[in-house]
N, C-alpha and C positions, 0 to 999 in steps of 0.2 A: 300488584298489591296482594300480599299474602293474607289469607283469611285468618282472622283472630277472633276470639270471643268478643273483643272490644269493638270490632267493626260491626258484628251482629248487634251488639248492645246499642251502639250509637245509631244504627239504622232504625232500631225499635224506638229509641228516644225521639229521633227526627219525626217519624211517622205519628207517634203518639202526640207530639207537639201540635201537628196539624189537626188531628182529630179532637184534641182537648180544646183548642181554641174554637173550632167549629161548633162543638157542643156548647161551649160557654156562650156563644153567640145565638144559641137556640136552633142550630142546624143539626140535622142528623149526620152522622159520620161513622165510618169504620175504616180500619187500616189492615194491611197485610204485608208481611215480609216474606220473601221467598228467595231461594238460591237458584242461580242460573246453572244449568247443567254443564259439566266439563266440556270444554271446547266451544262454548257459546260466549265466552268473554276472554279478554286479554288480561291474564293475571298480572302483567307488568304495569298496566295503566287503569284497570277497572276493578271494582269490588265485585265479589261473587254475589253478595247479598244486595237485593234491591227491595225497595219498599214502595208502596202505593197507598194513598189515602183517597177515599171517595167521600164527598160531602155535598150537601145542598147549599153550600155557601154562595155559589154563583147566583142562585135564585134570590138571595137576600141582598144583592147589590155588589157593586165593584169594591166598595170599602171593606165589606165582610170578606170577600174573596181575597183581597190583598192581605188582610190580617191573617187569614188561614195560610196563604202562600208563604208568608214570612215566618210563621210559627215554628217550622221545622228547624231552621238554622238558629233561631233564638233559643229553642229548647236545647240544642246541642251546646250552644255557648254557655247557658246556665248550668247544664249538666257538668261541663268541664270544670266550672268553678262556681259552686253554689252561692258563694259570697260576692260574685261578680255584680257590678252595677250594669244596668242595661246600657247598651251602646247606642250612639246616634244612628239613625237609619242608614246613613251612607256607609258606615262601617260594616254593616251586614251585607250591603249590596256590592261593596268594592273590594272586599278581602277574599283572596283566592282560597284561603282555608275555610272561610264561611260561605263560599260561593253557593248560591242556590242551584238546584238542578234545573234542567230545561223545563220540566213540568211545573216546578215552583215558579219559574220566571213567567210562564204563561199566566199564572194567577196574579203575580205581582204587577206585571207591566200593563 
């Protein structure tokens, strides 16, 4: 996957979604987006840009942690189409395009 400004932007949107929901729930949170060095990723199948959000949502209970875990893909969905209606939860969990990252799954499951 070739780097584009769009991939960087959507990575930022995704991570900001996690942090925004965590803060809305009264948790502390911060996020970071970083580039993998050349040779450390497969440009055919992986994005160069990675993001990570840290929050205290886990200490607030499993429901808060799940909400924060889903927030990244929901933010991406709403960013793609600001007039979009929220999707049923199974659409976020079963769509390859909106598929959560492994770290997001750890919070959701």
